[in-house]
C-alpha positions as CSV (number, residue, x, y, z in Angstrom):
1,M,213.5,78.7,256.6
2,A,213.3,81.6,253.9
3,T,213.4,80.0,250.4
4,I,215.0,82.2,247.6
5,V,212.7,81.6,244.5
6,S,214.3,83.7,242.0
7,Y,217.5,86.4,241.6
8,T,217.0,89.8,240.5
9,A,220.1,90.7,240.3
10,R,222.7,90.0,237.2
11,P,226.3,90.7,236.8
12,R,225.6,92.8,233.6
13,R,229.6,92.6,232.5
14,T,228.3,92.6,229.0
15,L,226.7,96.0,229.3
16,Q,229.9,97.6,231.4
17,G,232.2,96.3,228.7
18,L,230.3,97.7,226.0
19,L,229.9,101.3,228.1
20,L,233.6,101.1,228.5
21,L,234.4,101.1,224.9
22,F,231.9,103.6,224.2
23,A,233.4,105.9,226.8
24,V,237.0,105.4,225.4
25,A,235.6,105.7,221.6
26,I,233.9,109.2,222.8
27,G,237.1,109.9,224.8
28,V,239.6,109.2,221.8
29,T,237.3,111.3,219.2
30,A,237.5,114.2,221.5
31,Y,241.1,113.9,221.8
32,A,241.5,113.5,217.8
33,L,239.1,117.0,217.5
34,V,241.3,119.0,219.4
35,G,244.3,118.5,217.2
36,L,242.3,118.5,214.2
37,G,240.2,121.9,215.6
38,R,243.6,123.6,216.3
39,F,246.1,122.5,213.8
40,E,244.1,120.6,211.4
41,E,245.9,117.3,211.5
42,V,245.9,114.1,214.4
43,P,247.8,114.3,217.4
44,A,250.5,112.2,216.5
45,D,250.4,110.3,220.1
46,L,246.8,109.8,219.1
47,P,247.3,106.0,218.9
48,V,249.2,105.9,222.1
49,V,246.3,107.3,223.9
50,A,243.8,105.3,222.0
51,I,245.8,102.2,222.7
52,G,246.7,102.8,226.4
53,A,243.1,104.1,227.2
54,L,242.0,100.4,226.3
55,V,244.3,98.7,228.1
56,L,243.1,100.4,231.3
57,A,239.2,99.7,230.4
58,A,240.4,96.3,229.4
59,A,241.9,95.8,233.1
60,L,239.0,97.7,234.9
61,Q,236.5,94.9,233.1
62,V,238.4,92.2,234.2
63,V,239.1,92.7,237.3
64,V,235.9,93.7,237.9
65,S,234.5,90.8,236.8
66,L,236.9,88.5,238.8
67,R,236.4,90.6,242.2
68,A,233.2,92.4,241.7
69,P,230.8,90.6,239.1
70,Y,227.9,92.2,241.1
71,A,229.0,95.6,240.9
72,D,227.3,98.4,239.1
73,P,227.8,98.5,235.4
74,V,227.5,102.2,234.9
75,I,230.0,103.8,237.1
76,L,233.2,103.0,235.9
77,P,232.1,103.8,232.9
78,L,231.3,107.4,233.7
79,V,234.6,108.2,235.1
80,V,236.5,106.8,232.1
81,L,234.3,109.4,230.0
82,L,234.5,112.2,232.3
83,N,238.3,111.6,232.4
84,M,238.9,111.3,228.8
85,I,236.8,114.2,228.2
86,G,238.9,116.1,231.0
87,I,242.7,115.2,229.0
88,A,240.6,116.4,225.6
89,V,239.8,119.9,227.3
90,I,243.2,120.2,228.9
91,S,245.0,119.0,225.7
92,S,242.9,121.9,224.0
93,V,244.5,124.5,226.5
94,D,248.0,123.2,226.1
95,S,247.7,123.4,222.3
96,A,246.2,127.2,222.8
97,N,249.0,127.9,225.1
98,L,251.4,127.1,222.2
99,L,249.5,128.1,219.2
100,Y,248.6,131.6,220.9
101,S,251.3,132.2,223.6
102,D,254.4,130.4,222.2
103,Q,254.6,128.4,225.6
104,E,254.7,125.1,225.4
105,T,253.0,122.9,228.7
106,S,252.6,119.7,229.2
107,V,249.4,119.4,231.5
108,A,247.7,117.3,229.5
109,T,250.6,114.1,229.5
110,R,250.7,114.5,233.2
111,Q,247.2,114.4,233.6
112,M,247.1,111.0,231.4
113,I,250.4,110.0,233.6
114,W,248.2,110.3,236.8
115,A,245.4,108.8,235.1
116,V,247.1,105.6,234.5
117,V,248.2,106.0,238.5
118,G,244.6,105.9,239.5
119,V,243.2,103.5,237.3
120,I,246.2,101.2,238.9
121,L,244.8,102.4,242.7
122,C,241.2,101.3,241.6
123,V,242.5,98.2,240.8
124,T,244.3,97.8,243.7
125,V,241.3,98.7,245.7
126,L,239.0,95.8,243.8
127,A,241.9,93.2,244.4
128,L,242.4,94.0,248.2
129,L,239.4,95.3,249.8
130,R,237.1,92.1,249.1
131,D,234.0,93.2,252.0
132,H,234.0,97.3,252.5
133,R,233.0,96.2,256.3
134,W,236.7,95.4,256.7
135,L,237.3,99.5,256.7
136,R,234.6,99.4,260.2
137,R,237.5,97.9,262.0
138,Y,240.3,101.0,261.3
139,T,237.5,104.0,262.3
140,W,239.7,105.4,264.5
141,T,242.8,104.7,262.4
142,F,241.3,106.5,259.6
143,A,240.3,109.7,261.9
144,A,243.8,109.7,263.4
145,A,245.1,109.7,259.2
146,G,242.8,112.1,257.9
147,G,243.7,114.4,260.7
148,I,247.2,114.2,260.1
149,L,246.9,114.6,256.2
150,L,244.7,117.7,256.7
151,L,247.3,119.6,258.8
152,M,250.3,118.4,256.9
153,P,250.4,121.6,255.2
154,L,250.8,123.8,258.0
155,V,254.4,122.2,259.1
156,P,257.2,124.2,257.9
157,G,259.1,123.7,254.9
158,L,256.5,120.8,253.7
159,G,253.7,123.1,253.3
160,A,253.3,125.4,250.3
161,E,250.8,128.6,250.2
162,R,249.1,128.8,246.5
163,N,246.4,131.7,246.0
164,G,246.5,132.8,249.7
165,S,245.6,129.0,250.8
166,R,248.1,126.5,252.2
167,I,246.3,123.4,251.4
168,W,249.5,122.1,249.5
169,I,252.7,120.1,250.9
170,S,256.1,119.8,248.4
171,I,258.3,116.7,248.1
172,A,261.1,116.5,246.4
173,G,259.8,119.4,243.7
174,N,256.0,117.9,243.6
175,S,253.2,119.1,244.7
176,F,250.2,116.9,246.5
177,Q,247.2,118.3,248.0
178,P,246.6,116.0,251.5
179,A,243.2,117.0,251.8
180,E,242.1,115.1,248.6
181,L,243.2,112.2,250.4
182,A,241.9,113.4,253.6
183,K,238.1,113.2,252.6
184,I,238.2,109.8,252.2
185,A,239.7,109.1,255.5
186,F,237.3,111.1,257.1
187,A,234.4,109.5,254.9
188,V,235.4,106.2,256.3
189,F,235.5,107.6,260.0
190,F,232.4,109.4,260.1
191,A,230.4,106.4,258.5
192,G,232.1,104.2,261.4
193,Y,231.5,106.5,264.0
194,L,227.9,107.3,263.3
195,V,226.5,104.2,262.9
196,S,227.3,103.1,266.0
197,R,226.1,106.2,267.5
198,R,223.0,107.2,265.3
199,D,220.2,105.9,267.6
200,T,221.6,108.1,270.3
201,L,222.1,111.1,267.8
202,A,218.5,110.2,266.6
203,L,216.8,110.7,270.1
204,A,214.3,113.4,270.6
205,G,215.4,117.0,272.2
206,P,213.9,120.5,272.7
207,K,211.9,122.0,270.2
208,V,212.6,125.5,269.3
209,L,210.7,127.7,266.8
210,G,208.8,124.5,265.4
211,V,212.8,122.9,264.9
212,R,213.1,119.8,267.0
213,L,216.7,119.7,267.9
214,P,219.2,116.9,269.2
215,R,219.8,116.7,273.0
216,W,222.7,118.8,274.5
217,S,224.4,115.9,275.4
218,D,224.4,114.6,271.9
219,F,225.8,118.0,270.7
220,G,229.6,116.7,270.8
221,P,230.1,115.4,267.7
222,I,228.9,118.1,265.4
223,L,231.4,120.7,267.6
224,V,234.4,118.5,267.1
225,A,233.5,118.8,263.1
226,W,232.9,122.4,263.6
227,G,236.4,123.0,265.1
228,F,238.1,121.3,263.0
229,A,236.4,122.4,260.2
230,M,236.9,125.9,261.3
231,A,241.2,125.1,262.3
232,V,241.4,124.6,258.7
233,L,239.7,127.6,258.1
234,V,241.8,129.9,260.2
235,F,245.3,128.3,259.8
236,E,245.2,127.2,256.1
237,T,243.2,130.3,255.4
238,D,240.5,127.4,253.1
239,L,236.7,128.3,253.1
240,G,236.3,125.7,250.1
241,T,238.2,122.6,252.2
242,S,236.6,123.2,255.6
243,L,233.0,123.7,253.8
244,M,233.7,120.3,252.4
245,F,234.7,118.4,255.4
246,F,231.9,120.5,257.5
247,G,229.1,119.5,254.8
248,L,230.6,115.7,254.8
249,F,230.1,115.3,258.2
250,V,226.3,117.1,258.5
251,A,224.8,115.2,255.4
252,M,226.2,111.9,256.4
253,L,224.9,112.8,260.2
254,Y,221.7,113.4,258.4
255,V,221.5,110.4,256.6
256,A,222.3,108.4,259.6
257,T,219.9,109.9,262.5
258,D,217.0,111.0,259.4
259,R,216.8,114.3,261.2
260,L,216.5,117.4,259.3
261,S,217.2,119.7,262.1
262,W,220.8,118.6,261.7
263,L,221.1,120.4,258.6
264,I,219.7,123.8,259.9
265,I,222.3,123.9,262.8
266,G,225.0,122.6,260.4
267,A,224.0,125.6,258.0
268,V,223.9,127.9,261.1
269,M,227.4,127.1,263.0
270,F,229.3,127.5,259.2
271,L,227.3,130.9,258.8
272,P,229.5,133.3,261.0
273,P,232.8,131.5,259.9
274,A,231.9,132.1,256.6
275,V,231.5,135.6,257.7
276,F,234.3,135.9,259.2
277,A,236.4,134.6,256.1
278,A,234.5,137.2,253.7
279,T,235.7,140.2,256.1
280,Q,238.6,139.1,257.4
281,M,240.5,137.3,254.8
282,G,241.9,138.8,251.7
283,H,241.6,136.5,249.1
284,V,238.0,135.6,250.4
285,R,237.0,139.3,250.5
286,R,238.2,139.5,246.9
287,R,236.2,136.7,245.7
288,L,233.0,137.9,247.6
289,T,233.6,140.9,245.6
290,C,233.7,139.8,242.1
291,W,230.9,137.2,242.8
292,L,229.0,140.6,243.2
293,D,230.5,143.0,240.9
294,P,233.0,141.5,238.7
295,L,232.5,144.2,236.1
296,A,232.1,146.9,237.8
297,S,235.1,149.5,236.5
298,E,236.8,149.3,240.2
299,N,236.6,145.5,240.2
300,F,237.4,144.9,236.5
301,D,241.2,144.0,236.5
302,A,241.0,142.5,239.8
303,C,238.4,140.0,238.7
304,G,240.1,139.4,235.5
305,Q,239.9,135.8,236.0
306,V,235.9,135.8,236.6
307,N,235.7,138.2,234.0
308,A,237.7,136.0,231.6
309,G,235.6,132.9,232.3
310,L,232.1,134.7,231.9
311,F,233.3,135.8,228.5
312,G,234.5,132.0,227.7
313,L,231.2,130.7,228.7
314,A,229.6,133.5,226.8
315,N,231.2,132.5,223.2
316,G,230.5,129.2,223.5
317,G,226.9,129.8,223.2
318,I,224.1,127.0,223.0
319,T,226.7,124.6,220.9
320,G,230.3,125.9,221.5
321,A,233.1,127.0,219.4
322,G,234.2,122.9,218.9
323,L,236.9,121.3,220.5
324,G,240.0,122.8,219.6
325,T,238.5,126.4,218.4
326,G,238.4,128.0,221.7
327,R,240.9,130.5,223.5
328,P,240.9,128.8,227.0
329,D,244.2,130.2,227.0
330,V,243.1,134.0,228.0
331,V,241.8,132.2,231.2
332,P,244.3,131.7,233.9
333,F,244.0,128.4,235.3
334,A,241.9,127.0,232.4
335,E,242.9,123.6,232.8
336,S,242.0,123.5,236.5
337,D,240.1,125.7,238.5
338,Y,238.2,127.0,235.5
339,I,238.4,123.5,233.6
340,F,234.3,123.9,233.2
341,T,234.7,127.4,231.7
342,S,237.0,125.6,229.2
343,M,235.0,122.9,228.1
344,A,231.8,125.3,228.3
345,E,233.4,127.5,225.5
346,E,234.3,124.5,223.3
347,L,231.3,122.2,223.8
348,G,228.9,125.0,224.4
349,L,225.4,124.8,226.9
350,V,224.6,121.6,225.6
351,G,227.9,120.2,226.0
352,A,228.2,121.4,229.4
353,F,224.5,120.2,230.4
354,A,225.7,116.6,229.1
355,V,229.1,116.8,231.5
356,L,227.0,117.8,234.5
357,L,224.3,114.8,233.9
358,L,227.1,112.6,233.4
359,Y,228.2,113.7,237.3
360,L,224.2,113.4,238.4
361,L,224.2,109.7,237.2
362,L,227.2,108.8,239.0
363,V,225.9,110.4,242.3
364,Q,222.8,108.8,241.5
365,R,224.4,105.3,241.4
366,A,226.6,106.0,244.7
367,L,222.8,107.3,246.5
368,R,221.4,103.8,244.6
369,A,224.8,102.2,246.5
370,A,223.8,103.3,249.8
371,V,219.7,102.4,249.6
372,G,220.4,99.0,248.3
373,I,223.2,97.9,250.5
374,S,222.6,95.7,253.8
375,D,224.6,97.5,256.6
376,G,224.7,100.8,257.8
377,F,228.1,101.5,257.2
378,G,227.8,100.6,253.9
379,T,224.6,103.0,253.5
380,L,226.7,106.1,255.3
381,L,229.9,105.3,253.1
382,A,228.4,105.6,249.7
383,A,226.2,108.2,250.5
384,G,228.7,110.1,252.2
385,L,231.3,110.0,249.1
386,G,228.2,110.6,246.5
387,F,227.4,113.6,249.0
388,V,231.3,114.9,248.8
389,M,231.5,114.4,244.7
390,A,228.3,116.2,244.5
391,L,229.5,119.1,247.0
392,Q,232.2,119.6,244.6
393,V,230.5,119.6,241.5
394,F,228.0,122.2,242.8
395,V,230.9,124.5,244.2
396,V,233.0,124.5,241.3
397,V,230.2,125.1,238.7
398,G,228.2,127.3,240.8
399,G,231.5,129.3,241.6
400,V,232.5,130.0,237.8
401,T,228.9,130.7,236.8
402,R,228.4,133.2,239.7
403,V,225.7,131.0,241.5
404,I,227.9,131.2,244.6
405,P,231.2,132.9,245.4
406,L,234.6,131.2,243.7
407,T,236.5,128.8,246.4
408,G,239.5,126.6,245.7
409,L,237.7,122.9,245.4
410,T,238.5,120.9,241.8
411,L,236.0,119.1,239.6
412,P,236.2,115.4,240.1
413,F,237.9,113.6,237.2
414,L,237.9,117.0,234.9
415,A,240.1,119.1,236.6
416,A,244.2,119.0,235.9
417,G,245.9,117.7,239.1
418,G,247.4,114.5,240.3
419,S,246.1,114.4,244.0
420,S,242.5,115.1,242.8
421,L,242.5,112.7,240.3
422,V,244.3,109.7,241.7
423,C,241.6,110.4,244.9
424,N,238.6,110.5,243.0
425,W,239.8,107.0,241.2
426,I,240.2,105.1,244.8
427,I,236.6,106.4,245.5
428,A,235.7,105.1,242.4
429,G,237.1,101.6,243.3
430,I,235.2,102.1,246.4
431,L,231.8,102.7,245.0
432,V,232.5,99.6,242.9
433,R,232.8,97.6,246.0
434,L,229.9,99.2,247.7
435,S,227.5,98.9,244.9
436,D,228.5,94.8,244.2
437,A,227.5,94.4,248.1
438,A,224.5,96.0,247.3
439,R,223.7,94.4,243.8
440,R,224.4,90.6,244.7
441,P,221.5,87.9,245.2
442,A,220.3,87.4,248.4
443,A,220.6,83.8,247.9
444,R,224.5,84.6,248.6
445,Q,223.7,86.9,251.8
446,L,221.9,84.3,253.2
447,Q,224.9,82.2,252.8
448,G,227.0,84.4,254.5
449,D,229.1,86.5,251.8
450,L,227.2,89.5,253.1
451,P,224.5,90.4,256.0
452,A,221.0,89.7,254.9
453,P,218.4,92.3,254.2
454,G,217.1,93.8,257.1
455,R,220.7,93.2,259.5
456,R,221.9,96.5,258.9
457,D,224.8,96.7,261.5
458,A,225.9,93.2,260.8
459,E,229.3,92.1,262.5
460,V,232.4,93.2,260.8
461,P,234.2,90.1,259.4
462,A,236.7,88.7,260.8
């Protein structure tokens, strides 16, 4: 019988509480600086924002202490800080529209409301989801739910088209992007499906041009995922969403099988559809043109958004223009698609790298949970959620900086948008639950709370 001599994991709830307070302090200070920079006075609603942020942080601290005491103490402070920086930057866009265009907008207020909803759902996930393995029992239910959500914008009278893409639904005058919720459902489905078939998928196959390919009989899963991604691309004309879902599946397939050939196959399979979109879809072709040469005289007017974003980045320089002193109002969709440009103009290169570092730490914590967790389903789910967040950051930041062509994805926690913010808060709750399972002492695992180390495919709890 194994004897546990010592425990390496500690709850670290005090550290999490201090980090949450630090995140709230930075966010509230940034919100105050926007008012001082734009109108030379502190925003009138600053006390409400500060008290509300403290209440939400306290709720997160209490629920995690009670329901997930061994969770990673860094995940939630990172999320809170990113969310509050996003609210401050969106507030700067609102104030710039009011000052320079006499256009009163309330995007920051709506973002605060959605943040409250997101925190409530995050708390609900932590309170109700006592063991992440329960999700595996509903693998195919999540598959059906994800498919329905992703195809809802195609329903006549329900779907709405924006900027050439049909990825929105409208209910009672309110818009929602179901793909944000579908990515969670598909992450759960992929994890449940792949964990039960990874041995078959990892079997050796023929070797072509030095690359070990899978057996032809095991090619079905990636063909189905490819076909679904292509359906989204063709019928919803959205390259970004199709890339996100297909990339999520291929990345989780690689984690499950540890075979580099799946990544190569995925890249090769996605290349022809991307070429098709670039040549046959007008808005995708325009984005490709603006990526290649937006400053050319014949492209300058059509690529006005890209050029305005580049000028905003240049105006920020190294240290930035200062919160509340930039001109984000001259960039279309400065609070959503181009939120990174708005932030980089006012915080500069230093601030932009600091925010990217926050995202890097968040993804690293997700992958750390994936490595430490003791069952294969949890490993795949944590890795998948961490990867999809990293992919979104890369695609959005790469698009506005012209590293890659621009797509329609949103920057997690930072960009304006209720569907994106709420769903990313749900992801944060799931990651906290997974990190709690990864960091619990081995003694509790051996007692039956969680599978012991080495039992990577433990039975799903009843």
